[in-house]
C-alpha positions as CSV (number, residue, x, y, z in Angstrom):
1,M,53.1,-12.1,-40.3
2,T,51.5,-9.3,-42.2
3,Q,52.9,-5.9,-41.4
4,L,50.1,-3.5,-40.7
5,S,49.9,0.2,-41.6
6,V,48.4,1.8,-38.5
7,T,48.1,5.4,-37.6
8,L,48.7,5.7,-33.8
9,A,47.0,8.2,-31.5
10,N,48.9,11.4,-30.6
11,H,48.3,11.2,-26.8
12,P,49.0,8.3,-24.3
13,L,45.4,8.4,-23.1
14,E,43.6,8.8,-26.4
15,P,41.1,5.9,-26.7
16,L,41.8,3.2,-29.2
17,S,40.7,4.3,-32.7
18,R,38.8,2.1,-35.1
19,E,42.1,1.4,-36.9
20,E,44.0,0.6,-33.8
21,M,41.1,-1.7,-32.6
22,K,41.1,-3.7,-35.8
23,A,44.9,-3.9,-35.7
24,A,44.9,-5.3,-32.2
25,V,42.4,-8.0,-33.1
26,K,44.4,-8.9,-36.3
27,I,47.7,-9.2,-34.4
28,V,46.1,-11.5,-31.8
29,K,44.6,-13.7,-34.4
30,E,47.8,-14.0,-36.5
31,Q,50.2,-14.5,-33.7
32,M,48.4,-16.7,-31.2
33,E,46.9,-20.2,-31.7
34,W,43.6,-18.8,-32.7
35,T,40.5,-20.9,-33.1
36,T,36.8,-20.2,-33.6
37,A,36.3,-21.1,-30.0
38,H,38.1,-18.0,-28.9
39,R,35.9,-14.9,-28.2
40,F,36.9,-11.3,-27.6
41,V,35.4,-10.2,-24.3
42,S,37.0,-6.8,-24.5
43,V,39.6,-4.8,-26.4
44,A,40.6,-1.5,-24.8
45,L,43.5,0.9,-24.4
46,K,46.1,-0.3,-21.9
47,E,46.7,3.0,-20.2
48,P,50.4,3.8,-19.8
49,A,52.0,4.2,-16.4
50,K,51.0,7.4,-14.6
51,E,54.5,8.8,-14.7
52,I,54.6,8.5,-18.5
53,V,51.3,10.3,-18.9
54,L,52.2,13.1,-16.4
55,A,55.5,13.7,-18.1
56,Y,54.1,13.8,-21.6
57,D,54.5,17.2,-23.3
58,G,53.6,16.3,-26.8
59,T,57.2,15.5,-27.9
60,Q,58.2,12.2,-26.3
61,P,57.5,8.9,-28.1
62,F,55.3,6.5,-26.1
63,E,54.3,2.8,-26.4
64,R,50.8,2.3,-27.7
65,E,49.2,-0.9,-26.3
66,A,45.9,-2.6,-26.2
67,H,44.6,-4.8,-23.3
68,V,42.6,-7.8,-24.5
69,V,40.4,-10.2,-22.5
70,L,39.4,-13.5,-24.3
71,L,37.4,-16.5,-23.5
72,N,37.8,-20.0,-25.0
73,N,34.4,-21.6,-25.1
74,D,35.8,-25.1,-25.6
75,D,37.9,-25.2,-22.5
76,N,36.1,-22.5,-20.5
77,A,39.4,-20.7,-20.1
78,T,40.0,-16.9,-19.7
79,Y,43.1,-15.2,-21.2
80,E,44.5,-11.7,-21.0
81,A,46.8,-10.4,-23.7
82,V,48.7,-7.1,-24.1
83,V,49.3,-6.1,-27.7
84,S,51.9,-3.6,-28.7
85,L,50.4,-1.6,-31.5
86,S,53.7,0.3,-31.9
87,G,55.7,-3.0,-32.3
88,Q,52.7,-5.0,-33.8
89,T,53.3,-7.9,-31.5
90,V,51.6,-9.7,-28.6
91,V,53.9,-8.9,-25.7
92,S,52.1,-11.0,-23.1
93,W,49.5,-13.8,-23.1
94,I,48.3,-15.1,-19.7
95,H,45.8,-17.7,-18.7
96,V,43.7,-16.5,-15.8
97,P,42.4,-19.7,-14.1
98,G,39.2,-20.1,-12.2
99,V,37.4,-16.9,-13.4
100,Q,34.5,-16.0,-15.6
101,P,34.9,-12.8,-17.7
102,T,32.2,-10.2,-18.3
103,I,29.1,-11.5,-20.2
104,M,29.4,-10.5,-23.8
105,L,26.8,-8.6,-25.7
106,D,26.6,-11.4,-28.3
107,E,25.9,-13.9,-25.6
108,Q,22.8,-12.1,-24.5
109,A,21.2,-12.4,-28.0
110,E,22.5,-15.9,-28.5
111,C,21.1,-17.0,-25.1
112,E,17.6,-15.8,-26.0
113,I,17.7,-17.7,-29.3
114,A,19.0,-20.9,-27.5
115,V,16.3,-20.7,-24.8
116,R,13.4,-20.2,-27.3
117,R,14.6,-23.2,-29.3
118,S,15.2,-25.5,-26.4
119,P,12.9,-28.6,-26.2
120,L,13.0,-28.4,-22.4
121,F,11.8,-24.8,-22.5
122,L,9.2,-25.4,-25.2
123,E,7.8,-28.2,-23.1
124,A,7.6,-25.9,-20.1
125,L,5.8,-23.2,-22.2
126,E,3.4,-25.8,-23.4
127,K,2.4,-26.7,-19.7
128,L,1.6,-23.0,-19.3
129,G,-0.6,-23.0,-22.5
130,I,1.9,-20.8,-24.4
131,D,2.4,-21.6,-28.1
132,T,4.2,-18.4,-29.1
133,P,7.8,-18.8,-28.1
134,E,8.8,-16.1,-30.5
135,F,7.1,-13.6,-28.1
136,V,9.0,-14.7,-25.1
137,M,11.6,-12.2,-23.8
138,V,14.7,-13.9,-22.3
139,D,16.7,-11.5,-20.1
140,L,20.1,-12.9,-19.4
141,W,20.8,-12.7,-15.6
142,S,24.1,-13.7,-14.2
143,A,24.0,-16.9,-12.1
144,G,26.2,-15.7,-9.2
145,N,28.1,-18.3,-7.1
146,W,26.4,-20.2,-4.4
147,G,29.2,-22.7,-3.7
148,T,28.2,-25.5,-6.0
149,E,30.5,-27.3,-8.4
150,E,28.4,-26.1,-11.3
151,D,28.8,-22.5,-10.2
152,A,32.6,-22.9,-10.1
153,N,33.1,-24.8,-13.4
154,V,30.3,-23.9,-15.8
155,R,29.8,-20.6,-17.5
156,L,26.2,-20.1,-16.4
157,A,23.2,-17.8,-16.9
158,R,19.9,-17.8,-15.1
159,P,17.6,-15.8,-17.4
160,L,14.3,-14.4,-16.4
161,C,11.5,-14.7,-18.9
162,F,8.5,-12.5,-19.9
163,L,5.7,-12.9,-22.4
164,R,4.8,-10.3,-25.0
165,S,1.4,-10.3,-26.8
166,D,3.1,-9.0,-30.0
167,E,6.6,-7.9,-30.9
168,K,6.2,-4.4,-29.5
169,D,4.3,-5.2,-26.3
170,N,5.8,-4.5,-22.9
171,G,6.6,-8.0,-21.9
172,Y,7.6,-7.1,-18.3
173,A,3.9,-6.9,-17.6
174,R,3.7,-10.7,-18.0
175,P,6.6,-12.4,-16.0
176,L,6.7,-16.2,-16.5
177,P,7.3,-18.6,-13.6
178,L,10.1,-20.3,-15.6
179,V,13.9,-19.9,-15.1
180,P,16.0,-21.7,-17.7
181,I,19.6,-22.5,-16.6
182,V,21.9,-22.1,-19.5
183,D,25.5,-23.2,-20.2
184,L,26.7,-20.2,-22.2
185,N,29.8,-21.9,-23.6
186,R,27.6,-24.5,-25.2
187,M,24.6,-22.3,-25.6
188,E,22.5,-25.1,-24.2
189,V,19.6,-25.1,-21.7
190,L,20.6,-27.5,-18.9
191,R,17.3,-27.5,-17.2
192,V,14.2,-25.3,-16.6
193,E,13.1,-24.4,-13.1
194,Q,9.3,-24.2,-13.0
195,Y,7.4,-22.4,-10.3
196,E,3.8,-21.6,-9.6
197,Y,1.8,-18.4,-10.1
198,A,-1.9,-18.0,-9.6
199,S,-1.9,-17.0,-13.2
200,I,0.2,-15.2,-15.6
201,P,-0.7,-11.5,-15.3
202,S,-3.0,-10.5,-18.1
203,K,-3.4,-6.8,-18.1
204,A,-1.3,-4.9,-20.7
205,F,0.9,-2.0,-19.5
206,N,2.4,-0.2,-22.4
207,Y,4.3,3.1,-22.7
208,T,4.6,4.0,-26.4
209,P,2.4,6.9,-27.5
210,D,0.3,4.7,-29.8
211,R,-0.7,2.4,-26.9
212,V,-1.1,4.6,-23.8
213,G,-4.4,6.1,-24.7
214,P,-5.2,9.8,-25.0
215,L,-2.1,12.0,-24.5
216,R,-2.1,15.2,-22.5
217,S,-1.8,18.5,-24.3
218,P,1.9,19.2,-25.1
219,A,3.7,22.0,-23.2
220,K,4.8,25.0,-25.2
221,P,8.2,24.4,-26.8
222,V,11.4,25.6,-25.1
223,E,14.2,26.4,-27.6
224,I,17.8,26.3,-26.6
225,T,20.1,28.1,-29.0
226,Q,23.8,29.1,-29.0
227,P,24.1,31.3,-32.1
228,E,27.8,31.9,-31.4
229,G,28.5,28.2,-30.8
230,P,29.6,26.5,-27.6
231,S,32.2,27.7,-25.1
232,F,34.1,24.5,-25.1
233,E,37.1,23.6,-27.3
234,I,38.0,20.1,-28.4
235,D,41.3,18.5,-29.5
236,G,40.6,14.8,-30.0
237,H,39.3,13.7,-26.7
238,E,40.8,16.6,-24.7
239,I,38.3,19.3,-23.6
240,S,38.9,22.9,-22.5
241,W,36.0,24.8,-21.0
242,Q,35.8,27.8,-18.6
243,D,39.3,27.2,-17.1
244,W,38.8,23.4,-16.9
245,K,40.8,20.9,-19.0
246,F,40.3,17.2,-19.1
247,R,40.2,14.1,-21.3
248,I,37.3,11.8,-22.1
249,G,37.7,8.1,-22.2
250,F,35.4,5.1,-22.8
251,N,35.6,1.3,-22.5
252,S,33.3,-1.6,-22.6
253,R,33.3,-2.2,-18.8
254,E,33.3,1.2,-17.1
255,G,31.8,3.2,-20.0
256,L,32.5,6.9,-19.6
257,T,35.8,7.9,-17.9
258,L,37.4,11.2,-17.1
259,H,41.2,11.8,-17.1
260,T,43.7,14.4,-16.0
261,L,41.2,16.9,-14.8
262,S,42.8,20.3,-14.0
263,Y,41.8,23.9,-13.4
264,N,43.6,26.9,-14.9
265,D,43.9,29.3,-11.9
266,Q,45.0,32.6,-13.2
267,G,47.5,31.0,-15.6
268,R,48.6,28.2,-13.4
269,E,47.4,24.7,-14.4
270,R,46.3,22.9,-11.2
271,P,45.5,19.2,-11.3
272,V,42.5,17.9,-9.3
273,L,41.8,14.3,-10.5
274,Y,44.0,12.0,-12.5
275,R,41.2,9.6,-13.3
276,A,37.5,9.3,-12.3
277,A,35.1,6.5,-13.3
278,L,32.3,4.2,-12.1
279,S,34.2,1.3,-10.6
280,E,31.3,-1.0,-10.0
281,M,27.6,-1.1,-9.4
282,V,25.5,-3.9,-7.9
283,V,21.7,-4.3,-7.6
284,P,20.6,-6.7,-4.9
285,Y,17.0,-7.8,-4.6
286,G,15.3,-8.2,-1.2
287,D,12.8,-11.0,-2.0
288,P,13.5,-14.4,-0.6
289,G,11.3,-16.2,-3.2
290,P,13.0,-18.8,-5.4
291,I,12.8,-16.8,-8.6
292,Q,14.1,-13.6,-6.9
293,N,16.6,-14.6,-4.2
294,R,19.6,-15.0,-6.5
295,K,19.2,-11.6,-8.1
296,N,22.4,-9.7,-7.4
297,A,23.4,-8.0,-10.6
298,F,26.9,-6.5,-10.9
299,D,26.0,-4.3,-13.8
300,S,29.5,-3.1,-14.5
301,G,31.6,-6.1,-13.8
302,E,29.2,-8.8,-15.1
303,Y,27.5,-7.0,-18.0
304,G,29.7,-4.1,-19.0
305,I,28.2,-0.6,-18.7
306,G,30.1,0.6,-21.8
307,Q,29.0,-2.1,-24.1
308,L,25.4,-1.5,-23.1
309,A,25.6,2.2,-23.8
310,N,22.8,3.8,-25.9
311,S,23.3,5.7,-29.1
312,L,22.1,9.1,-27.9
313,E,19.7,11.3,-29.8
314,L,19.6,15.1,-30.1
315,G,16.5,16.6,-28.6
316,C,15.7,13.5,-26.5
317,D,18.7,12.5,-24.5
318,C,20.7,15.7,-25.0
319,V,19.5,19.2,-25.7
320,G,21.4,22.2,-27.0
321,Y,24.7,22.6,-29.0
322,I,25.9,19.0,-28.7
323,K,29.3,17.3,-29.3
324,Y,29.1,13.5,-29.5
325,F,31.8,10.9,-29.1
326,D,31.4,7.4,-30.4
327,G,32.1,4.3,-28.3
328,V,34.5,2.1,-30.2
329,M,34.7,-1.6,-29.3
330,T,34.6,-5.1,-30.8
331,D,32.0,-7.8,-30.7
332,S,33.0,-11.3,-29.5
333,K,34.2,-12.3,-32.9
334,G,36.6,-9.4,-33.1
335,E,34.6,-7.4,-35.6
336,L,34.5,-3.7,-35.1
337,F,31.5,-2.6,-32.9
338,V,30.8,1.1,-32.7
339,I,28.1,2.8,-30.6
340,K,27.5,6.0,-32.4
341,N,27.0,9.0,-30.1
342,A,27.8,7.0,-26.9
343,I,28.9,10.1,-25.1
344,C,27.1,13.5,-25.2
345,M,28.7,16.8,-24.2
346,H,26.9,20.1,-24.0
347,E,26.4,23.2,-21.8
348,E,23.4,24.0,-19.6
349,D,22.2,27.1,-17.9
350,F,21.9,26.2,-14.2
351,G,20.2,29.1,-12.6
352,I,21.8,31.7,-10.4
353,L,25.4,31.2,-9.5
354,W,25.7,34.2,-7.2
355,K,23.8,37.4,-6.5
356,H,23.7,40.3,-4.1
357,T,21.5,43.4,-3.9
358,D,22.9,46.4,-2.1
359,W,19.7,47.7,-0.6
360,R,21.3,51.1,0.2
361,T,22.2,51.9,-3.4
362,N,19.7,49.5,-5.1
363,E,22.6,48.1,-7.1
364,V,22.3,44.5,-8.1
365,E,25.0,42.1,-9.2
366,V,24.0,38.6,-10.4
367,R,25.7,35.9,-12.4
368,R,24.0,33.0,-13.9
369,S,25.6,29.5,-13.6
370,R,26.7,27.6,-16.7
371,R,27.7,24.0,-16.4
372,L,29.4,21.6,-18.7
373,V,27.6,18.2,-19.0
374,V,29.3,15.0,-20.1
375,S,27.0,12.0,-20.1
376,S,26.3,8.5,-21.2
377,I,23.2,6.3,-20.8
378,S,23.2,2.5,-20.6
379,T,20.3,0.0,-20.8
380,V,20.8,-3.1,-18.6
381,A,17.9,-5.3,-19.6
382,N,14.9,-3.6,-18.1
383,Y,16.7,-0.7,-16.4
384,E,18.3,2.5,-17.7
385,Y,21.1,4.3,-16.0
386,G,22.3,7.8,-17.0
387,F,25.8,8.7,-15.9
388,F,26.4,12.4,-15.8
389,W,29.6,14.4,-14.9
390,Y,29.1,18.1,-14.4
391,L,31.8,20.8,-14.2
392,Y,30.9,24.2,-12.8
393,Q,32.4,27.7,-13.1
394,D,33.0,27.9,-9.3
395,G,35.3,24.9,-9.3
396,N,32.6,22.3,-8.3
397,I,32.6,18.8,-9.8
398,E,29.5,16.7,-9.7
399,F,28.7,13.1,-10.5
400,E,25.1,12.0,-10.9
401,V,23.3,8.8,-11.8
402,K,19.7,9.0,-13.2
403,L,17.8,5.8,-12.7
404,T,14.9,5.0,-15.0
405,G,13.5,2.3,-17.2
406,I,11.2,-0.6,-16.3
407,L,10.9,-2.4,-12.9
408,S,11.8,-6.1,-12.7
409,T,8.5,-7.8,-12.0
410,A,7.1,-11.1,-10.8
411,G,3.7,-12.8,-10.5
412,L,2.0,-13.9,-7.4
413,H,1.2,-17.3,-5.8
414,P,-2.4,-18.1,-5.0
415,G,-3.8,-15.8,-2.4
416,E,-0.4,-14.0,-1.9
417,T,0.0,-10.4,-0.8
418,P,3.6,-9.4,-1.5
419,K,5.6,-8.7,1.6
420,Y,8.9,-8.0,-0.1
421,G,7.6,-5.7,-2.8
422,N,4.6,-3.8,-3.9
423,L,1.7,-4.4,-6.3
424,V,2.0,-2.4,-9.5
425,G,-0.9,-4.1,-11.3
426,P,-3.3,-6.9,-10.9
427,E,-1.5,-10.1,-10.1
428,L,1.8,-8.3,-10.7
429,Y,4.3,-6.9,-8.2
430,A,7.8,-5.4,-8.2
431,P,10.3,-6.7,-5.6
432,N,12.2,-4.4,-3.2
433,H,15.8,-3.8,-4.2
434,Q,18.8,-1.5,-3.8
435,H,21.2,0.1,-6.3
436,F,24.8,0.6,-5.1
437,F,27.4,2.6,-7.1
438,N,31.0,2.8,-6.4
439,V,33.0,5.6,-8.0
440,R,36.8,5.4,-8.1
441,L,38.5,8.8,-7.7
442,D,42.3,8.8,-8.4
443,L,43.2,12.1,-6.7
444,Q,45.8,14.5,-7.8
445,I,45.1,17.7,-5.9
446,D,48.0,20.0,-6.8
447,G,50.2,17.0,-7.0
448,S,50.3,13.3,-6.2
449,Q,50.9,13.5,-2.4
450,N,47.4,13.7,-0.9
451,S,45.7,12.9,2.4
452,V,42.1,12.5,3.6
453,Y,40.6,14.2,6.7
454,E,37.3,13.3,8.3
455,V,35.4,16.4,9.5
456,N,32.7,16.2,12.1
457,V,30.8,19.2,13.4
458,V,30.5,19.0,17.2
459,P,29.0,21.2,19.9
460,E,31.3,23.1,22.1
461,E,31.5,21.9,25.7
462,L,29.4,24.0,28.2
463,G,31.2,26.5,30.3
464,E,32.2,30.2,30.6
465,H,33.6,30.2,27.1
466,N,30.2,29.2,25.7
467,P,27.8,31.4,27.7
468,R,24.8,31.1,25.4
469,E,25.4,27.3,24.9
470,N,25.2,27.7,21.1
471,A,28.8,27.1,19.9
472,F,29.9,24.4,17.6
473,Y,33.0,23.8,15.5
474,A,34.4,21.5,12.8
475,K,36.8,18.9,14.1
476,S,39.2,17.4,11.5
477,T,40.8,14.0,11.9
478,L,43.5,12.7,9.6
479,L,42.8,9.2,8.3
480,E,46.3,7.6,8.2
481,T,45.7,4.0,7.2
482,E,43.3,2.0,5.0
483,L,41.4,0.5,7.9
484,Q,41.0,3.9,9.6
485,A,39.7,5.2,6.3
486,R,36.8,2.8,6.0
487,R,34.1,5.4,6.9
488,D,30.4,6.0,6.9
489,I,28.1,9.0,6.6
490,K,26.9,10.3,9.9
491,L,24.1,12.9,9.8
492,E,24.3,13.7,13.6
493,T,27.7,15.4,13.0
494,A,27.2,16.7,9.4
495,R,30.2,14.5,8.6
496,Y,32.1,15.1,5.4
497,W,35.5,14.2,4.1
498,K,38.1,16.5,2.6
499,F,40.9,15.5,0.3
500,V,43.9,17.8,0.7
501,N,47.5,18.4,-0.3
502,D,49.3,19.4,3.0
503,N,52.4,20.3,1.0
504,V,50.6,23.2,-0.8
505,K,49.0,26.1,1.0
506,N,46.8,28.9,-0.2
507,E,47.4,32.6,0.7
508,L,45.8,32.1,4.1
509,G,48.2,29.3,5.0
510,Q,45.5,26.6,4.6
511,S,46.2,23.2,2.9
512,V,44.5,23.2,-0.5
513,G,41.8,20.6,-1.1
514,Y,38.4,19.5,-2.1
515,K,35.6,18.0,0.0
516,I,33.0,15.5,-1.0
517,V,29.4,16.6,-0.4
518,T,27.3,13.4,-0.2
519,G,23.8,12.9,-1.5
520,E,21.3,10.1,-0.9
521,N,22.8,7.0,0.6
522,C,22.0,3.8,2.5
523,F,23.4,0.6,3.9
524,P,22.8,-2.9,2.6
525,F,20.1,-5.0,4.3
526,A,21.7,-8.4,3.4
527,S,23.6,-10.2,6.2
528,D,27.4,-10.3,6.3
529,N,27.2,-14.0,5.6
530,S,25.2,-13.4,2.4
531,S,26.7,-14.1,-1.0
532,L,26.1,-10.5,-1.8
533,L,28.4,-9.1,0.9
534,K,31.0,-11.8,0.2
535,R,31.2,-10.6,-3.4
536,A,30.4,-6.9,-2.9
537,G,32.1,-6.1,0.3
538,F,32.6,-2.5,-0.9
539,I,29.0,-1.7,-0.1
540,K,29.6,-2.1,3.6
541,H,31.1,1.4,3.8
542,H,30.6,4.7,2.1
543,L,34.2,5.8,1.9
544,W,37.4,3.8,1.3
545,V,40.9,5.1,0.7
546,T,43.7,3.0,-0.7
547,P,47.2,3.8,-2.0
548,Y,47.4,4.0,-5.8
549,D,47.9,0.6,-7.4
550,E,47.4,0.2,-11.2
551,N,46.0,-3.3,-10.6
552,E,43.3,-2.1,-8.2
553,M,40.7,-0.7,-10.6
554,Y,37.4,-2.3,-9.7
555,A,35.7,-2.4,-6.3
556,S,34.4,-6.0,-6.7
557,G,37.7,-7.2,-8.3
558,K,38.6,-7.8,-11.9
559,Y,36.3,-10.8,-12.5
560,P,33.2,-10.6,-10.3
561,N,31.1,-12.9,-12.6
562,Q,30.4,-16.1,-10.8
563,H,33.1,-15.3,-8.3
564,I,32.7,-16.8,-4.8
565,G,33.8,-13.6,-3.1
566,G,36.6,-12.2,-1.1
567,D,38.2,-10.1,-3.8
568,G,38.3,-6.4,-4.5
569,L,38.3,-3.3,-2.3
570,S,37.3,-5.0,1.0
571,A,40.2,-7.4,0.6
572,W,42.7,-4.8,-0.5
573,A,41.9,-2.6,2.5
574,E,42.8,-5.4,4.9
575,K,46.5,-4.7,4.1
576,D,46.0,-1.5,6.1
577,R,48.6,0.4,4.1
578,D,49.6,3.9,4.8
579,V,47.4,6.5,3.0
580,K,48.8,9.7,4.6
581,N,50.6,12.1,2.2
582,K,50.6,9.4,-0.5
583,D,49.4,8.9,-4.1
584,I,45.9,7.8,-3.1
585,V,42.6,6.6,-4.5
586,V,39.3,7.5,-2.9
587,W,36.4,5.1,-3.5
588,Y,32.9,6.5,-2.7
589,T,29.9,4.1,-2.4
590,M,26.4,5.5,-2.7
591,G,23.1,3.5,-2.5
592,H,19.5,4.0,-3.4
593,T,16.9,1.8,-1.7
594,H,13.9,1.3,-3.9
595,V,10.6,0.2,-2.5
596,P,8.5,0.3,-5.7
597,R,5.3,2.3,-6.1
598,P,2.5,2.0,-8.6
599,E,3.7,5.4,-9.9
600,D,7.0,3.8,-10.9
601,W,5.1,1.6,-13.5
602,P,5.1,1.0,-16.4
603,V,8.2,3.2,-16.9
604,M,9.9,4.7,-13.8
605,P,10.2,8.5,-13.6
606,A,14.0,9.1,-13.1
607,A,15.4,8.9,-9.6
608,Y,18.6,10.9,-9.0
609,I,21.6,10.0,-6.8
610,G,25.1,11.5,-6.7
611,F,27.7,13.5,-5.0
612,M,29.6,16.8,-5.4
613,L,33.3,17.7,-5.0
614,K,33.6,21.3,-3.8
615,P,36.9,23.2,-3.4
616,V,38.0,23.8,0.2
617,S,40.8,26.3,0.5
618,F,41.9,25.3,-3.0
619,F,41.3,28.9,-4.1
620,N,42.1,32.1,-2.3
621,Q,38.5,33.4,-2.9
622,S,35.5,32.4,-5.1
623,P,36.9,31.5,-8.5
624,A,33.5,32.6,-9.9
625,I,33.9,36.2,-8.8
626,N,35.6,37.2,-12.1
627,L,32.6,36.1,-14.3
628,P,31.5,39.0,-16.5
629,S,28.0,40.3,-16.1
630,Q,25.6,39.3,-18.9
631,P,23.7,41.8,-21.0
632,K,20.0,42.1,-19.9
633,K,17.7,40.7,-22.5
634,S,13.9,40.7,-23.0
635,Y,12.5,37.2,-22.6
636,C,8.9,38.3,-23.0
637,S,6.9,38.8,-26.2
638,S,5.3,42.3,-26.2
639,S,2.0,40.7,-27.0
640,V,2.0,38.3,-24.1
641,K,3.7,40.3,-21.3
642,A,2.5,39.3,-17.9
643,D,2.9,40.7,-14.4
644,G,6.5,40.3,-13.3
645,C,7.9,39.9,-16.8
646,Q,10.4,42.7,-17.5
647,S,12.3,43.9,-20.5
């Protein structure tokens, strides 16, 4: 065995470097019975035990390990390996029976090539009068699991196909009534399902500047400058900004992750979150037609949000003084695969943070809000998802998803008016669908012993103590077990949940905590007996609470691809474990119901969905009260001053 010279990272949570990634692959190939049939699904940092991370002060040695998932195409078998980079050895190699790992990026490109070359597919194209297979777009969609032997035993894909008129045309304007069923291990088309449209939609709908026609006059430029540089400081992947400190992580499945988030409160480092990340997202479609009714995309667990991340560009995706972080992974052959600028970090002005005018003295105090933005954007076939974490100067934490990209489309049968979607062009419609996101929040509010309270605002009973019949109050209820903590939003009582440490009090004697302020949300429309809810039970409720378990990371389970269901968060919660004053994890599910509009076509203006964590008794007063006032500047040119513009 070749002894490798590897420089190891200087912190237990530092993402694997390029050097460490290559070393992990080399160790696996040299020490295991490696063949060309083995493919690397993922290589990522195996995060050390929580107690090791929390005790680390920069002096203790720690074990540096990689977690590797592999697939053998010949025997359709999945393996998990743990590689010690410190000891340069494979410390565990486990066969995981009966599962299908995440679809690899290589498979998506290989699938398109295999379909275009398939005699079965070429014959189906010929029946449609199409003689340009090179212009067919083949979007790999996961097959799901509908209880058949094939679903259980074959690594399948069920691609959707679209036709371009040339290599840069928007092919989603011309969906084809063909669904090839592909064995991904053999990269072979097993059969082609053929359906009927009145015709293939013919109208072009493009979006690039050279094809959309006359462009509107551009807006005047807005320049964002920071001549003194940014306010954040960086040490590897550790960030300090405006009393916040945290670490950035990245992996091929979750994409962007945040770790050990704390706030420096007048010299005291106070933890808030140990880890925060997108746990899973699923996009179910609501059209019962044969092409559409199997579309339930688990974009994180089946496709890997991280490996689909964009390389972000200054001035387009991010504006201002930017710090980028690369996404370091491997392809399925084990070769280094780096997404340059996968993560963007910058500061934004966010309007007024607080203001008061004393009308008696005419004295005004105002502070503008600055927020730190950490973001990553992923393209999943036709859709784009932007994932944004925001930190604020008043102790708020926000997570937001921006949904954009191109609608998934379909053609129409003769004489059909779409019931389960909307027309977006002649002979072209977009089906109704939903987007559900689950975010895993590993709490650490002033320590590891936390609890969750549900707060409902209720009217006071009528009586002498409520003479004007106007009183209401906030009623808190402790959620003690997992089943009690399966909760839903209730607008009638302005319901919210607060996460507290009852062992730590502020100066007023109140338990320190944070509350979650929910944004847009919804419930699934599929039945409880549907494949969707068997596989994605986490979307049944908006809030879940579980005791910390390092093996419970993903709301749909570790291997949702072609899984029959019954795994993940909904199964774990059935244990009904104690979650009072424990090391707990909060899982928040949010949903966006999309009934498409013509205005969403051909590229959808971004829709926003998210939530905010706001301190509740965590501080003794507003932590933003100590912000210094900013010098008043002139933002008006003397030659173009207008009414209301002051120097």
